C-alpha atoms as a printed R data frame, in Angstrom:
    type eleno elety resid chain resno       x       y       z
1   ATOM     1    CA   MET     A     1 -27.101 -18.694   1.748
2   ATOM     2    CA   ASP     A     2 -28.096 -15.643   0.539
3   ATOM     3    CA   TYR     A     3 -26.382 -14.586  -3.446
4   ATOM     4    CA   ASP     A     4 -26.900 -11.182  -5.048
5   ATOM     5    CA   ILE     A     5 -28.245 -12.478  -8.390
6   ATOM     6    CA   ASN     A     6 -27.227  -9.291  -9.742
7   ATOM     7    CA   ALA     A     7 -24.074 -10.264  -9.115
8   ATOM     8    CA   LEU     A     8 -24.150 -13.913 -10.113
9   ATOM     9    CA   MET     A     9 -26.172 -12.381 -13.520
10  ATOM    10    CA   ARG     A    10 -23.490  -9.868 -14.790
11  ATOM    11    CA   PRO     A    11 -20.653 -10.338 -16.295
12  ATOM    12    CA   LYS     A    12 -16.851 -10.671 -15.249
13  ATOM    13    CA   CYS     A    13 -14.726  -8.056 -15.858
14  ATOM    14    CA   LYS     A    14 -12.346  -8.831 -18.973
15  ATOM    15    CA   VAL     A    15 -10.224  -5.984 -17.653
16  ATOM    16    CA   CYS     A    16 -10.306  -7.015 -14.107
17  ATOM    17    CA   SER     A    17  -9.131 -10.522 -14.767
18  ATOM    18    CA   SER     A    18  -6.779  -9.609 -17.448
19  ATOM    19    CA   SER     A    19  -2.603  -9.966 -17.032
20  ATOM    20    CA   ILE     A    20  -3.164  -6.541 -18.803
21  ATOM    21    CA   ARG     A    21  -5.072  -4.307 -15.803
22  ATOM    22    CA   GLN     A    22  -3.189  -2.317 -15.297
23  ATOM    23    CA   GLY     A    23  -1.486  -0.935 -18.679
24  ATOM    24    CA   VAL     A    24  -5.620  -0.728 -19.308
25  ATOM    25    CA   ASP     A    25  -5.591   0.959 -15.825
26  ATOM    26    CA   LEU     A    26  -2.637   3.611 -16.361
27  ATOM    27    CA   ARG     A    27  -3.556   5.066 -19.536
28  ATOM    28    CA   LEU     A    28  -7.211   5.413 -18.693
29  ATOM    29    CA   MET     A    29  -5.671   7.649 -15.577
30  ATOM    30    CA   GLY     A    30  -3.750   9.480 -17.745
31  ATOM    31    CA   LYS     A    31  -0.249   8.006 -16.009
32  ATOM    32    CA   GLU     A    32   0.715   6.252 -19.771
33  ATOM    33    CA   VAL     A    33   0.582   8.781 -22.570
34  ATOM    34    CA   ASP     A    34   1.228   8.971 -26.113
35  ATOM    35    CA   GLU     A    35   5.191   9.084 -26.908
36  ATOM    36    CA   GLU     A    36   4.931  10.934 -29.777
37  ATOM    37    CA   SER     A    37   1.988  13.644 -28.802
38  ATOM    38    CA   GLY     A    38   2.588  13.757 -24.726
39  ATOM    39    CA   GLU     A    39  -1.302  13.631 -25.144
40  ATOM    40    CA   ARG     A    40  -3.602  10.784 -23.054
41  ATOM    41    CA   TYR     A    41  -4.904   7.759 -24.900
42  ATOM    42    CA   SER     A    42  -8.639   8.104 -26.020
43  ATOM    43    CA   TYR     A    43 -10.910   5.160 -25.276
44  ATOM    44    CA   GLU     A    44 -10.589   3.770 -29.526
45  ATOM    45    CA   GLU     A    45  -6.447   3.880 -28.877
46  ATOM    46    CA   ILE     A    46  -6.809   1.795 -24.936
47  ATOM    47    CA   VAL     A    47  -9.306  -0.298 -27.012
48  ATOM    48    CA   ASP     A    48  -6.836  -0.893 -29.560
49  ATOM    49    CA   TRP     A    49  -3.821  -1.584 -27.678
50  ATOM    50    CA   ALA     A    50  -5.637  -4.155 -25.514
51  ATOM    51    CA   ALA     A    51  -6.731  -6.322 -27.885
52  ATOM    52    CA   ALA     A    52  -2.712  -5.894 -29.751
53  ATOM    53    CA   HIS     A    53  -1.769  -7.818 -26.038
54  ATOM    54    CA   GLY     A    54  -4.997 -10.342 -26.871
55  ATOM    55    CA   LEU     A    55  -7.681  -8.779 -24.727
56  ATOM    56    CA   GLN     A    56 -10.837  -7.768 -26.851
57  ATOM    57    CA   ILE     A    57 -13.074  -5.234 -24.828
58  ATOM    58    CA   SER     A    58 -15.306  -2.964 -26.450
59  ATOM    59    CA   LYS     A    59 -15.572   0.870 -25.154
60  ATOM    60    CA   ALA     A    60 -18.879   0.436 -23.176
61  ATOM    61    CA   GLY     A    61 -16.574  -2.485 -21.772
62  ATOM    62    CA   LEU     A    62 -13.786   0.143 -20.940
63  ATOM    63    CA   SER     A    63 -15.726   2.882 -19.247
64  ATOM    64    CA   ARG     A    64 -17.421   0.395 -17.398
65  ATOM    65    CA   HIS     A    65 -14.886  -1.357 -16.027
66  ATOM    66    CA   LYS     A    66 -13.155   2.764 -15.439
67  ATOM    67    CA   SER     A    67 -16.965   3.652 -13.388
68  ATOM    68    CA   ASP     A    68 -17.318   0.267 -11.365
69  ATOM    69    CA   HIS     A    69 -14.029  -0.879 -10.480
70  ATOM    70    CA   LEU     A    70 -11.279   2.021 -11.414
71  ATOM    71    CA   MET     A    71 -12.514   4.873  -9.930
72  ATOM    72    CA   PRO     A    72 -13.776   3.522  -6.531
73  ATOM    73    CA   ASP     A    73 -10.255   1.559  -5.821
74  ATOM    74    CA   VAL     A    74  -8.518   4.753  -6.811
75  ATOM    75    CA   LEU     A    75 -11.192   6.993  -4.355
76  ATOM    76    CA   GLY     A    76 -10.403   4.032  -1.854
77  ATOM    77    CA   ALA     A    77  -6.478   5.081  -2.321
78  ATOM    78    CA   VAL     A    78  -6.796   8.651  -2.216
79  ATOM    79    CA   GLU     A    79  -9.470   7.845   1.680
80  ATOM    80    CA   ALA     A    80  -6.398   5.714   2.692
81  ATOM    81    CA   GLN     A    81  -3.671   8.617   1.695
82  ATOM    82    CA   ARG     A    82  -5.920  10.558   3.790
83  ATOM    83    CA   GLN     A    83  -7.040   8.964   6.600
84  ATOM    84    CA   VAL     A    84  -3.007   7.933   6.832
85  ATOM    85    CA   GLU     A    85  -2.067  11.778   6.685
86  ATOM    86    CA   ALA     A    86  -4.668  12.300   9.304
87  ATOM    87    CA   ILE     A    87  -3.115   9.800  11.456
88  ATOM    88    CA   ALA     A    88  -0.011  11.002  11.337
89  ATOM    89    CA   GLN     A    89  -0.468  14.708  11.997
90  ATOM    90    CA   ALA     A    90  -2.731  13.365  15.067
91  ATOM    91    CA   THR     A    91  -0.888  10.987  16.641
92  ATOM    92    CA   GLY     A    92   3.312  11.947  15.041
93  ATOM    93    CA   GLN     A    93   2.924   8.041  14.617
94  ATOM    94    CA   VAL     A    94   3.844   7.846  10.107
95  ATOM    95    CA   LEU     A    95   2.465   4.840   9.111
96  ATOM    96    CA   GLY     A    96   3.468   2.618   5.329
97  ATOM    97    CA   MET     A    97   0.322   2.182   2.996
98  ATOM    98    CA   GLU     A    98   0.362  -1.437   3.558
99  ATOM    99    CA   THR     A    99   0.034  -1.160   7.184
100 ATOM   100    CA   ALA     A   100  -2.261   1.567   7.431
101 ATOM   101    CA   PHE     A   101  -4.651  -0.213   5.202
102 ATOM   102    CA   LEU     A   102  -4.314  -3.003   6.612
103 ATOM   103    CA   ASN     A   103  -4.961  -1.508  10.148
104 ATOM   104    CA   MET     A   104  -8.464   0.206   8.809
105 ATOM   105    CA   LEU     A   105  -9.560  -3.582   7.186
106 ATOM   106    CA   VAL     A   106  -8.818  -5.212  10.541
107 ATOM   107    CA   SER     A   107 -10.511  -2.212  12.472
108 ATOM   108    CA   LYS     A   108 -13.731  -2.460   9.784
109 ATOM   109    CA   ALA     A   109 -13.661  -6.247  10.248
110 ATOM   110    CA   MET     A   110 -13.668  -5.736  14.818
111 ATOM   111    CA   ARG     A   111 -16.610  -3.579  14.135
112 ATOM   112    CA   ALA     A   112 -18.353  -6.236  11.615
113 ATOM   113    CA   LEU     A   113 -17.709  -8.774  14.536
114 ATOM   114    CA   ASP     A   114 -19.534  -6.639  17.072
115 ATOM   115    CA   GLY     A   115 -23.024  -8.249  17.427
116 ATOM   116    CA   VAL     A   116 -22.446 -11.304  14.818
117 ATOM   117    CA   ASP     A   117 -23.337 -14.814  15.844
118 ATOM   118    CA   LEU     A   118 -19.947 -16.447  14.642
119 ATOM   119    CA   GLU     A   119 -21.226 -19.933  13.948
120 ATOM   120    CA   MET     A   120 -24.108 -18.458  12.013
121 ATOM   121    CA   ASN     A   121 -21.388 -16.433   9.896
122 ATOM   122    CA   PRO     A   122 -17.952 -18.593  10.051
123 ATOM   123    CA   LYS     A   123 -16.887 -16.261   7.350
124 ATOM   124    CA   VAL     A   124 -16.588 -13.390   8.877
125 ATOM   125    CA   LEU     A   125 -14.571 -14.307  11.858
126 ATOM   126    CA   ASN     A   126 -12.269 -16.452   8.679
127 ATOM   127    CA   ALA     A   127 -11.588 -12.893   6.928
128 ATOM   128    CA   THR     A   128 -10.894 -10.736  10.043
129 ATOM   129    CA   VAL     A   129  -8.242 -13.826  11.455
130 ATOM   130    CA   ARG     A   130  -6.912 -13.589   7.780
131 ATOM   131    CA   SER     A   131  -6.748  -9.663   7.615
132 ATOM   132    CA   ILE     A   132  -4.764 -10.128  11.395
133 ATOM   133    CA   GLU     A   133  -2.566 -12.744   9.675
134 ATOM   134    CA   VAL     A   134  -1.395 -10.659   6.764
135 ATOM   135    CA   LEU     A   135  -1.164  -7.018   8.898
136 ATOM   136    CA   LEU     A   136   1.228  -9.561  11.212
137 ATOM   137    CA   LYS     A   137   3.453 -10.358   8.823
138 ATOM   138    CA   VAL     A   138   3.399  -6.980   6.824
139 ATOM   139    CA   ARG     A   139   4.381  -5.235  10.478
140 ATOM   140    CA   LYS     A   140   7.312  -8.068  10.421
141 ATOM   141    CA   ALA     A   141   8.583  -7.162   7.227
142 ATOM   142    CA   GLU     A   142   8.820  -3.496   7.222
143 ATOM   143    CA   LEU     A   143  11.059  -3.820  10.955
144 ATOM   144    CA   ALA     A   144  12.934  -6.690   9.290
145 ATOM   145    CA   LEU     A   145  13.452  -4.008   6.293
146 ATOM   146    CA   THR     A   146  13.767  -1.083   8.855
147 ATOM   147    CA   ARG     A   147  16.685  -2.987  10.930
148 ATOM   148    CA   ASP     A   148  18.404  -4.314   7.217
149 ATOM   149    CA   LYS     A   149  17.980  -0.552   5.912
150 ATOM   150    CA   ILE     A   150  19.411   0.696   9.008
151 ATOM   151    CA   ALA     A   151  22.294  -1.535   9.558
152 ATOM   152    CA   GLU     A   152  23.608  -1.186   5.589
153 ATOM   153    CA   ALA     A   153  23.498   2.827   6.345
154 ATOM   154    CA   ASP     A   154  25.486   2.539   9.716
155 ATOM   155    CA   LYS     A   155  28.113   0.582   7.675
156 ATOM   156    CA   LYS     A   156  28.891   2.607   4.916
157 ATOM   157    CA   VAL     A   157  28.673   5.646   8.024
158 ATOM   158    CA   THR     A   158  31.012   4.434   9.844
159 ATOM   159    CA   ALA     A   159  33.191   3.272   6.774
160 ATOM   160    CA   LEU     A   160  32.722   7.449   5.658
161 ATOM   161    CA   ALA     A   161  33.565   8.619   9.572
162 ATOM   162    CA   ALA     A   162  37.498   6.098   9.629
163 ATOM   163    CA   GLN     A   163  38.390   6.953   6.089
164 ATOM   164    CA   SER     A   164  37.691  11.072   7.426
165 ATOM   165    CA   GLY     A   165  38.698  10.685   9.918
166 ATOM   166    CA   MET     A   166  35.754  11.575  11.779
167 ATOM   167    CA   ALA     A   167  35.841  12.270  15.873
168 ATOM   168    CA   PRO     A   168  34.724   8.780  17.629
169 ATOM   169    CA   ASP     A   169  32.105  10.701  19.580
170 ATOM   170    CA   VAL     A   170  30.630  12.728  16.424
171 ATOM   171    CA   LEU     A   171  30.070   8.867  15.326
172 ATOM   172    CA   ARG     A   172  28.543   8.018  18.516
173 ATOM   173    CA   ALA     A   173  26.243  10.814  18.365
174 ATOM   174    CA   ILE     A   174  25.424   9.813  14.524
175 ATOM   175    CA   ARG     A   175  24.503   6.558  15.574
176 ATOM   176    CA   ARG     A   176  22.999   7.502  19.053
177 ATOM   177    CA   ASP     A   177  20.032  10.162  17.718
178 ATOM   178    CA   LEU     A   178  20.091   9.082  13.456
179 ATOM   179    CA   TYR     A   179  19.706   5.680  14.121
180 ATOM   180    CA   GLY     A   180  19.401   4.481  17.716
181 ATOM   181    CA   LEU     A   181  21.670   1.903  17.313
182 ATOM   182    CA   VAL     A   182  23.495   3.347  20.452
183 ATOM   183    CA   ASP     A   183  21.502   3.778  23.987
184 ATOM   184    CA   ALA     A   184  21.349   7.084  24.989
185 ATOM   185    CA   GLU     A   185  23.972   7.956  26.712
186 ATOM   186    CA   PRO     A   186  23.326   9.127  30.781
187 ATOM   187    CA   GLU     A   187  23.253  12.334  31.778
188 ATOM   188    CA   PRO     A   188  25.479  13.623  34.229
189 ATOM   189    CA   GLU     A   189  24.619  14.229  37.632
190 ATOM   190    CA   ALA     A   190  24.636  17.353  39.540
191 ATOM   191    CA   PRO     A   191  26.841  18.376  41.340
């Protein structure tokens, strides 16, 4: 098995393995700002904030984390969003970010499998299978969430319709056209 010796020699990123990574990342991106001034935090202020929360890191370590870990994650998220928008524009199918991201992972894994001797590299197959499992779980959760939200909305609309005296055919049209809860009515036959 080949090892990346340089990676083994590099110290682990303190920020990435810290429980306060999200707070550090938000401050580095300017999503969290100084409450008094409204200005972005400086590296010194972020280092002080991290120290107050139990993470001892230098400005150089913070800079390395930003360039080596945070920015690739941000750029990856921006690229994933661009691809989701391109899919929606090309196909009319709108995917959730989680589904789109997992689809991209599975696609990359499938390309990696092309021509790979699986007996020699079972990790690739294992990663692909796990990606597909996660994709299926996310899709199942999205469908359940959608059905639950639609059912909840239907109850509210039905209750409001009853209170306001909405005509049954209007309610049926809302349930059919908006929620897809009622099958479309058959087209009248031509005389």
